[in-house]
PyMOL Python script that loads the backbone (N, CA, C, O; Angstrom):
from pymol import cmd

cmd.read_pdbstr("""\
ATOM      1  N   MET A   1      64.710 117.918  82.888  1.00  0.00           N
ATOM      2  CA  MET A   1      65.578 116.803  82.581  1.00  0.00           C
ATOM      3  C   MET A   1      67.011 117.322  82.481  1.00  0.00           C
ATOM      4  O   MET A   1      67.260 118.397  81.936  1.00  0.00           O
ATOM      5  N   ALA A   2      67.939 116.545  83.012  1.00  0.00           N
ATOM      6  CA  ALA A   2      69.346 116.922  82.976  1.00  0.00           C
ATOM      7  C   ALA A   2      70.165 115.730  82.509  1.00  0.00           C
ATOM      8  O   ALA A   2      69.734 114.582  82.614  1.00  0.00           O
ATOM      9  N   ARG A   3      71.338 116.017  81.997  1.00  0.00           N
ATOM     10  CA  ARG A   3      72.257 114.964  81.551  1.00  0.00           C
ATOM     11  C   ARG A   3      73.482 114.980  82.458  1.00  0.00           C
ATOM     12  O   ARG A   3      74.080 116.025  82.716  1.00  0.00           O
ATOM     13  N   VAL A   4      73.831 113.799  82.928  1.00  0.00           N
ATOM     14  CA  VAL A   4      75.011 113.633  83.775  1.00  0.00           C
ATOM     15  C   VAL A   4      75.966 112.701  83.051  1.00  0.00           C
ATOM     16  O   VAL A   4      75.563 111.660  82.531  1.00  0.00           O
ATOM     17  N   ILE A   5      77.233 113.082  83.023  1.00  0.00           N
ATOM     18  CA  ILE A   5      78.263 112.317  82.326  1.00  0.00           C
ATOM     19  C   ILE A   5      79.091 111.546  83.354  1.00  0.00           C
ATOM     20  O   ILE A   5      79.557 112.112  84.342  1.00  0.00           O
ATOM     21  N   VAL A   6      79.266 110.254  83.108  1.00  0.00           N
ATOM     22  CA  VAL A   6      80.134 109.415  83.932  1.00  0.00           C
ATOM     23  C   VAL A   6      81.269 108.951  83.024  1.00  0.00           C
ATOM     24  O   VAL A   6      81.044 108.204  82.072  1.00  0.00           O
ATOM     25  N   ASP A   7      82.486 109.395  83.320  1.00  0.00           N
ATOM     26  CA  ASP A   7      83.675 108.960  82.588  1.00  0.00           C
ATOM     27  C   ASP A   7      84.396 107.922  83.435  1.00  0.00           C
ATOM     28  O   ASP A   7      84.676 108.157  84.610  1.00  0.00           O
ATOM     29  N   VAL A   8      84.696 106.776  82.836  1.00  0.00           N
ATOM     30  CA  VAL A   8      85.343 105.670  83.541  1.00  0.00           C
ATOM     31  C   VAL A   8      86.680 105.385  82.848  1.00  0.00           C
ATOM     32  O   VAL A   8      86.743 105.217  81.630  1.00  0.00           O
ATOM     33  N   MET A   9      87.737 105.336  83.649  1.00  0.00           N
ATOM     34  CA  MET A   9      89.073 105.051  83.122  1.00  0.00           C
ATOM     35  C   MET A   9      89.753 104.021  84.013  1.00  0.00           C
ATOM     36  O   MET A   9      89.509 103.960  85.218  1.00  0.00           O
ATOM     37  N   LEU A  10      90.619 103.208  83.390  1.00  0.00           N
ATOM     38  CA  LEU A  10      91.430 102.309  84.200  1.00  0.00           C
ATOM     39  C   LEU A  10      92.296 103.132  85.139  1.00  0.00           C
ATOM     40  O   LEU A  10      92.747 104.220  84.779  1.00  0.00           O
ATOM     41  N   LYS A  11      92.529 102.623  86.328  1.00  0.00           N
ATOM     42  CA  LYS A  11      93.430 103.299  87.262  1.00  0.00           C
ATOM     43  C   LYS A  11      94.818 103.355  86.629  1.00  0.00           C
ATOM     44  O   LYS A  11      95.181 102.468  85.857  1.00  0.00           O
ATOM     45  N   PRO A  12      95.594 104.390  86.950  1.00  0.00           N
ATOM     46  CA  PRO A  12      96.907 104.565  86.302  1.00  0.00           C
ATOM     47  C   PRO A  12      97.838 103.356  86.436  1.00  0.00           C
ATOM     48  O   PRO A  12      98.647 103.094  85.545  1.00  0.00           O
ATOM     49  N   GLU A  13      97.726 102.628  87.533  1.00  0.00           N
ATOM     50  CA  GLU A  13      98.633 101.493  87.740  1.00  0.00           C
ATOM     51  C   GLU A  13      98.203 100.222  87.003  1.00  0.00           C
ATOM     52  O   GLU A  13      98.919  99.221  87.033  1.00  0.00           O
ATOM     53  N   ILE A  14      97.054 100.253  86.351  1.00  0.00           N
ATOM     54  CA  ILE A  14      96.542  99.091  85.612  1.00  0.00           C
ATOM     55  C   ILE A  14      96.979  99.185  84.152  1.00  0.00           C
ATOM     56  O   ILE A  14      96.816 100.226  83.516  1.00  0.00           O
ATOM     57  N   LEU A  15      97.527  98.107  83.632  1.00  0.00           N
ATOM     58  CA  LEU A  15      97.960  98.056  82.239  1.00  0.00           C
ATOM     59  C   LEU A  15      96.764  98.266  81.313  1.00  0.00           C
ATOM     60  O   LEU A  15      95.748  97.583  81.446  1.00  0.00           O
ATOM     61  N   ASP A  16      96.880  99.193  80.390  1.00  0.00           N
ATOM     62  CA  ASP A  16      95.819  99.484  79.417  1.00  0.00           C
ATOM     63  C   ASP A  16      96.263  98.928  78.062  1.00  0.00           C
ATOM     64  O   ASP A  16      96.826  99.652  77.240  1.00  0.00           O
ATOM     65  N   ALA A  17      96.006  97.647  77.838  1.00  0.00           N
ATOM     66  CA  ALA A  17      96.450  96.993  76.609  1.00  0.00           C
ATOM     67  C   ALA A  17      95.805  97.607  75.375  1.00  0.00           C
ATOM     68  O   ALA A  17      96.466  97.764  74.348  1.00  0.00           O
ATOM     69  N   GLN A  18      94.539  97.955  75.460  1.00  0.00           N
ATOM     70  CA  GLN A  18      93.867  98.553  74.302  1.00  0.00           C
ATOM     71  C   GLN A  18      94.454  99.937  73.993  1.00  0.00           C
ATOM     72  O   GLN A  18      94.655 100.280  72.828  1.00  0.00           O
ATOM     73  N   GLY A  19      94.723 100.715  75.020  1.00  0.00           N
ATOM     74  CA  GLY A  19      95.355 102.019  74.807  1.00  0.00           C
ATOM     75  C   GLY A  19      96.731 101.878  74.176  1.00  0.00           C
ATOM     76  O   GLY A  19      97.095 102.662  73.300  1.00  0.00           O
ATOM     77  N   GLN A  20      97.501 100.879  74.616  1.00  0.00           N
ATOM     78  CA  GLN A  20      98.824 100.646  74.042  1.00  0.00           C
ATOM     79  C   GLN A  20      98.720 100.237  72.577  1.00  0.00           C
ATOM     80  O   GLN A  20      99.525 100.677  71.756  1.00  0.00           O
ATOM     81  N   ALA A  21      97.744  99.404  72.239  1.00  0.00           N
ATOM     82  CA  ALA A  21      97.553  98.992  70.845  1.00  0.00           C
ATOM     83  C   ALA A  21      97.199 100.191  69.971  1.00  0.00           C
ATOM     84  O   ALA A  21      97.673 100.301  68.840  1.00  0.00           O
ATOM     85  N   ILE A  22      96.375 101.079  70.490  1.00  0.00           N
ATOM     86  CA  ILE A  22      96.010 102.289  69.743  1.00  0.00           C
ATOM     87  C   ILE A  22      97.242 103.164  69.544  1.00  0.00           C
ATOM     88  O   ILE A  22      97.475 103.680  68.451  1.00  0.00           O
ATOM     89  N   ALA A  23      98.030 103.327  70.606  1.00  0.00           N
ATOM     90  CA  ALA A  23      99.239 104.159  70.514  1.00  0.00           C
ATOM     91  C   ALA A  23     100.218 103.604  69.481  1.00  0.00           C
ATOM     92  O   ALA A  23     100.861 104.373  68.766  1.00  0.00           O
ATOM     93  N   ARG A  24     100.337 102.290  69.395  1.00  0.00           N
ATOM     94  CA  ARG A  24     101.237 101.689  68.398  1.00  0.00           C
ATOM     95  C   ARG A  24     100.689 101.832  66.981  1.00  0.00           C
ATOM     96  O   ARG A  24     101.462 101.935  66.029  1.00  0.00           O
ATOM     97  N   ALA A  25      99.366 101.838  66.832  1.00  0.00           N
ATOM     98  CA  ALA A  25      98.756 101.935  65.500  1.00  0.00           C
ATOM     99  C   ALA A  25      98.801 103.348  64.930  1.00  0.00           C
ATOM    100  O   ALA A  25      98.855 103.516  63.711  1.00  0.00           O
ATOM    101  N   LEU A  26      98.780 104.352  65.775  1.00  0.00           N
ATOM    102  CA  LEU A  26      98.711 105.729  65.283  1.00  0.00           C
ATOM    103  C   LEU A  26      99.849 106.100  64.324  1.00  0.00           C
ATOM    104  O   LEU A  26      99.571 106.684  63.277  1.00  0.00           O
ATOM    105  N   PRO A  27     101.120 105.787  64.631  1.00  0.00           N
ATOM    106  CA  PRO A  27     102.187 106.126  63.676  1.00  0.00           C
ATOM    107  C   PRO A  27     102.019 105.428  62.325  1.00  0.00           C
ATOM    108  O   PRO A  27     102.338 106.001  61.283  1.00  0.00           O
ATOM    109  N   ARG A  28     101.523 104.205  62.345  1.00  0.00           N
ATOM    110  CA  ARG A  28     101.299 103.489  61.084  1.00  0.00           C
ATOM    111  C   ARG A  28     100.212 104.164  60.242  1.00  0.00           C
ATOM    112  O   ARG A  28     100.168 103.999  59.023  1.00  0.00           O
ATOM    113  N   LEU A  29      99.347 104.916  60.901  1.00  0.00           N
ATOM    114  CA  LEU A  29      98.272 105.622  60.199  1.00  0.00           C
ATOM    115  C   LEU A  29      98.646 107.062  59.867  1.00  0.00           C
ATOM    116  O   LEU A  29      97.818 107.832  59.379  1.00  0.00           O
ATOM    117  N   GLY A  30      99.906 107.419  60.138  1.00  0.00           N
ATOM    118  CA  GLY A  30     100.387 108.744  59.773  1.00  0.00           C
ATOM    119  C   GLY A  30     100.299 109.787  60.869  1.00  0.00           C
ATOM    120  O   GLY A  30     100.546 110.963  60.605  1.00  0.00           O
ATOM    121  N   PHE A  31      99.961 109.406  62.076  1.00  0.00           N
ATOM    122  CA  PHE A  31      99.879 110.349  63.188  1.00  0.00           C
ATOM    123  C   PHE A  31     101.166 110.281  63.994  1.00  0.00           C
ATOM    124  O   PHE A  31     101.666 109.196  64.292  1.00  0.00           O
ATOM    125  N   SER A  32     101.701 111.446  64.344  1.00  0.00           N
ATOM    126  CA  SER A  32     102.951 111.469  65.107  1.00  0.00           C
ATOM    127  C   SER A  32     102.782 112.344  66.347  1.00  0.00           C
ATOM    128  O   SER A  32     101.814 113.093  66.478  1.00  0.00           O
ATOM    129  N   GLY A  33     103.746 112.225  67.247  1.00  0.00           N
ATOM    130  CA  GLY A  33     103.756 113.072  68.427  1.00  0.00           C
ATOM    131  C   GLY A  33     102.895 112.561  69.577  1.00  0.00           C
ATOM    132  O   GLY A  33     102.675 113.289  70.544  1.00  0.00           O
ATOM    133  N   VAL A  34     102.411 111.345  69.495  1.00  0.00           N
ATOM    134  CA  VAL A  34     101.597 110.782  70.578  1.00  0.00           C
ATOM    135  C   VAL A  34     102.477 109.826  71.370  1.00  0.00           C
ATOM    136  O   VAL A  34     102.996 108.856  70.817  1.00  0.00           O
ATOM    137  N   SER A  35     102.648 110.094  72.657  1.00  0.00           N
ATOM    138  CA  SER A  35     103.514 109.237  73.472  1.00  0.00           C
ATOM    139  C   SER A  35     102.741 108.155  74.218  1.00  0.00           C
ATOM    140  O   SER A  35     103.317 107.122  74.560  1.00  0.00           O
ATOM    141  N   ALA A  36     101.446 108.365  74.479  1.00  0.00           N
ATOM    142  CA  ALA A  36     100.652 107.358  75.186  1.00  0.00           C
ATOM    143  C   ALA A  36      99.165 107.603  74.935  1.00  0.00           C
ATOM    144  O   ALA A  36      98.740 108.727  74.664  1.00  0.00           O
ATOM    145  N   VAL A  37      98.397 106.541  75.031  1.00  0.00           N
ATOM    146  CA  VAL A  37      96.941 106.609  74.896  1.00  0.00           C
ATOM    147  C   VAL A  37      96.331 105.782  76.020  1.00  0.00           C
ATOM    148  O   VAL A  37      96.789 104.671  76.287  1.00  0.00           O
ATOM    149  N   ARG A  38      95.317 106.302  76.672  1.00  0.00           N
ATOM    150  CA  ARG A  38      94.520 105.554  77.652  1.00  0.00           C
ATOM    151  C   ARG A  38      93.108 105.495  77.108  1.00  0.00           C
ATOM    152  O   ARG A  38      92.573 106.515  76.674  1.00  0.00           O
ATOM    153  N   GLN A  39      92.498 104.333  77.123  1.00  0.00           N
ATOM    154  CA  GLN A  39      91.160 104.131  76.598  1.00  0.00           C
ATOM    155  C   GLN A  39      90.196 104.014  77.767  1.00  0.00           C
ATOM    156  O   GLN A  39      90.526 103.417  78.792  1.00  0.00           O
ATOM    157  N   GLY A  40      88.993 104.587  77.614  1.00  0.00           N
ATOM    158  CA  GLY A  40      88.010 104.525  78.685  1.00  0.00           C
ATOM    159  C   GLY A  40      86.599 104.415  78.157  1.00  0.00           C
ATOM    160  O   GLY A  40      86.382 104.134  76.979  1.00  0.00           O
ATOM    161  N   LYS A  41      85.627 104.643  79.050  1.00  0.00           N
ATOM    162  CA  LYS A  41      84.211 104.562  78.708  1.00  0.00           C
ATOM    163  C   LYS A  41      83.527 105.854  79.144  1.00  0.00           C
ATOM    164  O   LYS A  41      83.931 106.481  80.124  1.00  0.00           O
ATOM    165  N   ARG A  42      82.491 106.244  78.412  1.00  0.00           N
ATOM    166  CA  ARG A  42      81.688 107.418  78.756  1.00  0.00           C
ATOM    167  C   ARG A  42      80.222 106.997  78.762  1.00  0.00           C
ATOM    168  O   ARG A  42      79.729 106.388  77.812  1.00  0.00           O
ATOM    169  N   PHE A  43      79.542 107.332  79.844  1.00  0.00           N
ATOM    170  CA  PHE A  43      78.110 107.073  79.966  1.00  0.00           C
ATOM    171  C   PHE A  43      77.397 108.409  80.075  1.00  0.00           C
ATOM    172  O   PHE A  43      77.820 109.279  80.836  1.00  0.00           O
ATOM    173  N   GLU A  44      76.327 108.578  79.328  1.00  0.00           N
ATOM    174  CA  GLU A  44      75.475 109.762  79.433  1.00  0.00           C
ATOM    175  C   GLU A  44      74.168 109.313  80.062  1.00  0.00           C
ATOM    176  O   GLU A  44      73.431 108.515  79.483  1.00  0.00           O
ATOM    177  N   VAL A  45      73.886 109.827  81.246  1.00  0.00           N
ATOM    178  CA  VAL A  45      72.704 109.429  82.005  1.00  0.00           C
ATOM    179  C   VAL A  45      71.743 110.613  82.034  1.00  0.00           C
ATOM    180  O   VAL A  45      72.073 111.669  82.573  1.00  0.00           O
ATOM    181  N   GLU A  46      70.566 110.440  81.459  1.00  0.00           N
ATOM    182  CA  GLU A  46      69.557 111.489  81.509  1.00  0.00           C
ATOM    183  C   GLU A  46      68.665 111.221  82.706  1.00  0.00           C
ATOM    184  O   GLU A  46      68.127 110.127  82.870  1.00  0.00           O
ATOM    185  N   ILE A  47      68.520 112.243  83.540  1.00  0.00           N
ATOM    186  CA  ILE A  47      67.741 112.099  84.766  1.00  0.00           C
ATOM    187  C   ILE A  47      66.563 113.064  84.748  1.00  0.00           C
ATOM    188  O   ILE A  47      66.615 114.120  84.116  1.00  0.00           O
ATOM    189  N   ASP A  48      65.506 112.686  85.448  1.00  0.00           N
ATOM    190  CA  ASP A  48      64.365 113.573  85.606  1.00  0.00           C
ATOM    191  C   ASP A  48      64.731 114.637  86.636  1.00  0.00           C
ATOM    192  O   ASP A  48      65.324 114.330  87.670  1.00  0.00           O
ATOM    193  N   GLY A  49      64.382 115.871  86.354  1.00  0.00           N
ATOM    194  CA  GLY A  49      64.665 116.952  87.291  1.00  0.00           C
ATOM    195  C   GLY A  49      66.068 117.496  87.136  1.00  0.00           C
ATOM    196  O   GLY A  49      66.800 117.116  86.221  1.00  0.00           O
ATOM    197  N   PRO A  50      66.440 118.396  88.045  1.00  0.00           N
ATOM    198  CA  PRO A  50      67.754 119.051  87.946  1.00  0.00           C
ATOM    199  C   PRO A  50      68.882 118.137  88.424  1.00  0.00           C
ATOM    200  O   PRO A  50      68.659 117.178  89.163  1.00  0.00           O
ATOM    201  N   ALA A  51      70.087 118.457  87.985  1.00  0.00           N
ATOM    202  CA  ALA A  51      71.282 117.708  88.398  1.00  0.00           C
ATOM    203  C   ALA A  51      71.823 118.326  89.687  1.00  0.00           C
ATOM    204  O   ALA A  51      72.932 118.859  89.725  1.00  0.00           O
ATOM    205  N   ASP A  52      71.004 118.239  90.748  1.00  0.00           N
ATOM    206  CA  ASP A  52      71.432 118.773  92.037  1.00  0.00           C
ATOM    207  C   ASP A  52      72.309 117.739  92.751  1.00  0.00           C
ATOM    208  O   ASP A  52      72.562 116.661  92.214  1.00  0.00           O
ATOM    209  N   GLU A  53      72.764 118.066  93.945  1.00  0.00           N
ATOM    210  CA  GLU A  53      73.695 117.191  94.648  1.00  0.00           C
ATOM    211  C   GLU A  53      73.080 115.815  94.935  1.00  0.00           C
ATOM    212  O   GLU A  53      73.781 114.804  94.879  1.00  0.00           O
ATOM    213  N   ALA A  54      71.791 115.768  95.237  1.00  0.00           N
ATOM    214  CA  ALA A  54      71.140 114.479  95.494  1.00  0.00           C
ATOM    215  C   ALA A  54      71.128 113.617  94.233  1.00  0.00           C
ATOM    216  O   ALA A  54      71.373 112.413  94.303  1.00  0.00           O
ATOM    217  N   ALA A  55      70.845 114.223  93.093  1.00  0.00           N
ATOM    218  CA  ALA A  55      70.828 113.479  91.833  1.00  0.00           C
ATOM    219  C   ALA A  55      72.233 112.994  91.477  1.00  0.00           C
ATOM    220  O   ALA A  55      72.405 111.859  91.034  1.00  0.00           O
ATOM    221  N   LEU A  56      73.235 113.850  91.670  1.00  0.00           N
ATOM    222  CA  LEU A  56      74.618 113.442  91.380  1.00  0.00           C
ATOM    223  C   LEU A  56      75.057 112.314  92.304  1.00  0.00           C
ATOM    224  O   LEU A  56      75.789 111.419  91.883  1.00  0.00           O
ATOM    225  N   ALA A  57      74.616 112.349  93.560  1.00  0.00           N
ATOM    226  CA  ALA A  57      74.946 111.269  94.495  1.00  0.00           C
ATOM    227  C   ALA A  57      74.333 109.959  94.017  1.00  0.00           C
ATOM    228  O   ALA A  57      74.953 108.902  94.136  1.00  0.00           O
ATOM    229  N   GLU A  58      73.126 110.024  93.481  1.00  0.00           N
ATOM    230  CA  GLU A  58      72.475 108.822  92.957  1.00  0.00           C
ATOM    231  C   GLU A  58      73.236 108.263  91.752  1.00  0.00           C
ATOM    232  O   GLU A  58      73.387 107.048  91.621  1.00  0.00           O
ATOM    233  N   VAL A  59      73.712 109.146  90.879  1.00  0.00           N
ATOM    234  CA  VAL A  59      74.489 108.691  89.716  1.00  0.00           C
ATOM    235  C   VAL A  59      75.832 108.120  90.179  1.00  0.00           C
ATOM    236  O   VAL A  59      76.315 107.148  89.598  1.00  0.00           O
ATOM    237  N   ARG A  60      76.439 108.703  91.208  1.00  0.00           N
ATOM    238  CA  ARG A  60      77.674 108.130  91.753  1.00  0.00           C
ATOM    239  C   ARG A  60      77.424 106.707  92.259  1.00  0.00           C
ATOM    240  O   ARG A  60      78.260 105.821  92.080  1.00  0.00           O
ATOM    241  N   LYS A  61      76.269 106.497  92.891  1.00  0.00           N
ATOM    242  CA  LYS A  61      75.913 105.163  93.375  1.00  0.00           C
ATOM    243  C   LYS A  61      75.754 104.206  92.188  1.00  0.00           C
ATOM    244  O   LYS A  61      76.150 103.043  92.275  1.00  0.00           O
ATOM    245  N   MET A  62      75.174 104.689  91.078  1.00  0.00           N
ATOM    246  CA  MET A  62      75.060 103.871  89.864  1.00  0.00           C
ATOM    247  C   MET A  62      76.449 103.478  89.363  1.00  0.00           C
ATOM    248  O   MET A  62      76.687 102.328  88.995  1.00  0.00           O
ATOM    249  N   ALA A  63      77.359 104.452  89.355  1.00  0.00           N
ATOM    250  CA  ALA A  63      78.723 104.191  88.881  1.00  0.00           C
ATOM    251  C   ALA A  63      79.407 103.152  89.754  1.00  0.00           C
ATOM    252  O   ALA A  63      80.043 102.231  89.242  1.00  0.00           O
ATOM    253  N   GLU A  64      79.280 103.292  91.061  1.00  0.00           N
ATOM    254  CA  GLU A  64      79.905 102.351  92.000  1.00  0.00           C
ATOM    255  C   GLU A  64      79.330 100.945  91.860  1.00  0.00           C
ATOM    256  O   GLU A  64      80.047  99.954  92.002  1.00  0.00           O
ATOM    257  N   THR A  65      78.020 100.866  91.579  1.00  0.00           N
ATOM    258  CA  THR A  65      77.320  99.586  91.559  1.00  0.00           C
ATOM    259  C   THR A  65      77.432  98.869  90.222  1.00  0.00           C
ATOM    260  O   THR A  65      77.580  97.648  90.189  1.00  0.00           O
ATOM    261  N   LEU A  66      77.364  99.617  89.108  1.00  0.00           N
ATOM    262  CA  LEU A  66      77.237  98.974  87.806  1.00  0.00           C
ATOM    263  C   LEU A  66      78.189  99.496  86.727  1.00  0.00           C
ATOM    264  O   LEU A  66      78.745  98.708  85.963  1.00  0.00           O
ATOM    265  N   LEU A  67      78.379 100.799  86.660  1.00  0.00           N
ATOM    266  CA  LEU A  67      79.077 101.375  85.508  1.00  0.00           C
ATOM    267  C   LEU A  67      80.594 101.207  85.557  1.00  0.00           C
ATOM    268  O   LEU A  67      81.241 101.130  84.512  1.00  0.00           O
ATOM    269  N   ALA A  68      81.161 101.150  86.754  1.00  0.00           N
ATOM    270  CA  ALA A  68      82.616 101.043  86.884  1.00  0.00           C
ATOM    271  C   ALA A  68      82.975  99.863  87.775  1.00  0.00           C
ATOM    272  O   ALA A  68      82.270  99.554  88.736  1.00  0.00           O
ATOM    273  N   ASN A  69      84.076  99.216  87.442  1.00  0.00           N
ATOM    274  CA  ASN A  69      84.662  98.202  88.319  1.00  0.00           C
ATOM    275  C   ASN A  69      85.677  98.941  89.179  1.00  0.00           C
ATOM    276  O   ASN A  69      86.813  99.151  88.755  1.00  0.00           O
ATOM    277  N   THR A  70      85.277  99.335  90.376  1.00  0.00           N
ATOM    278  CA  THR A  70      86.103 100.231  91.193  1.00  0.00           C
ATOM    279  C   THR A  70      87.386  99.583  91.704  1.00  0.00           C
ATOM    280  O   THR A  70      88.225 100.268  92.290  1.00  0.00           O
ATOM    281  N   VAL A  71      87.554  98.292  91.496  1.00  0.00           N
ATOM    282  CA  VAL A  71      88.812  97.653  91.854  1.00  0.00           C
ATOM    283  C   VAL A  71      89.909  98.100  90.887  1.00  0.00           C
ATOM    284  O   VAL A  71      91.049  98.320  91.296  1.00  0.00           O
ATOM    285  N   ILE A  72      89.560  98.235  89.594  1.00  0.00           N
ATOM    286  CA  ILE A  72      90.569  98.579  88.590  1.00  0.00           C
ATOM    287  C   ILE A  72      90.273  99.878  87.852  1.00  0.00           C
ATOM    288  O   ILE A  72      91.090 100.320  87.044  1.00  0.00           O
ATOM    289  N   GLU A  73      89.114 100.503  88.112  1.00  0.00           N
ATOM    290  CA  GLU A  73      88.729 101.706  87.373  1.00  0.00           C
ATOM    291  C   GLU A  73      88.391 102.853  88.329  1.00  0.00           C
ATOM    292  O   GLU A  73      87.874 102.647  89.427  1.00  0.00           O
ATOM    293  N   ASP A  74      88.702 104.060  87.873  1.00  0.00           N
ATOM    294  CA  ASP A  74      88.259 105.294  88.505  1.00  0.00           C
ATOM    295  C   ASP A  74      87.149 105.886  87.668  1.00  0.00           C
ATOM    296  O   ASP A  74      87.037 105.584  86.480  1.00  0.00           O
ATOM    297  N   TYR A  75      86.324 106.728  88.274  1.00  0.00           N
ATOM    298  CA  TYR A  75      85.267 107.381  87.511  1.00  0.00           C
ATOM    299  C   TYR A  75      85.083 108.813  87.999  1.00  0.00           C
ATOM    300  O   TYR A  75      85.413 109.149  89.137  1.00  0.00           O
ATOM    301  N   THR A  76      84.549 109.644  87.110  1.00  0.00           N
ATOM    302  CA  THR A  76      84.152 111.007  87.475  1.00  0.00           C
ATOM    303  C   THR A  76      82.703 111.195  87.046  1.00  0.00           C
ATOM    304  O   THR A  76      82.254 110.629  86.050  1.00  0.00           O
ATOM    305  N   VAL A  77      81.989 111.992  87.810  1.00  0.00           N
ATOM    306  CA  VAL A  77      80.597 112.305  87.525  1.00  0.00           C
ATOM    307  C   VAL A  77      80.478 113.818  87.394  1.00  0.00           C
ATOM    308  O   VAL A  77      80.843 114.554  88.311  1.00  0.00           O
ATOM    309  N   THR A  78      79.967 114.285  86.251  1.00  0.00           N
ATOM    310  CA  THR A  78      79.785 115.721  86.037  1.00  0.00           C
ATOM    311  C   THR A  78      78.436 115.980  85.391  1.00  0.00           C
ATOM    312  O   THR A  78      77.966 115.201  84.562  1.00  0.00           O
ATOM    313  N   ALA A  79      77.830 117.073  85.779  1.00  0.00           N
ATOM    314  CA  ALA A  79      76.571 117.491  85.169  1.00  0.00           C
ATOM    315  C   ALA A  79      76.910 118.265  83.901  1.00  0.00           C
ATOM    316  O   ALA A  79      77.787 119.128  83.910  1.00  0.00           O
ATOM    317  N   GLU A  80      76.217 117.956  82.820  1.00  0.00           N
ATOM    318  CA  GLU A  80      76.427 118.662  81.564  1.00  0.00           C
ATOM    319  C   GLU A  80      75.556 119.914  81.567  1.00  0.00           C
ATOM    320  O   GLU A  80      74.378 119.872  81.925  1.00  0.00           O
ATOM    321  N   SER A  81      76.154 121.013  81.167  1.00  0.00           N
ATOM    322  CA  SER A  81      75.389 122.274  81.151  1.00  0.00           C
ATOM    323  C   SER A  81      74.638 122.471  79.872  1.00  0.00           C
ATOM    324  O   SER A  81      73.951 123.479  79.708  1.00  0.00           O
TER     325      SER A  81
END
""", "prot")
cmd.dss("prot")
cmd.show_as("cartoon", "prot")
cmd.util.cbc("prot")
cmd.orient("prot")
C-alpha cells in the first residue's frame, strides 16, 4: 500500500478571496511579516500496491476528473515516502 498526495491550488491569476481574508486576519492575531496567503486543498489517496508511474497516472486522472477544477485550479501529484 502506498500514499499519494494531491495538492490543489487556485491558479495564480485567480483571485483567492479566502487567502486574502486569512492574510488580513493574521496581523489582528499578532502575526507579522506575512505579505500574502494562498489557500488550497490536500488529498491523501491510499492505493493498493506501489506508487509506480502507472499508479501515479491513475491518481492524476482522478485529480483531473474529480479532485481539481482544472479551469481555475492547478494540482500536483507526489508519492509519499
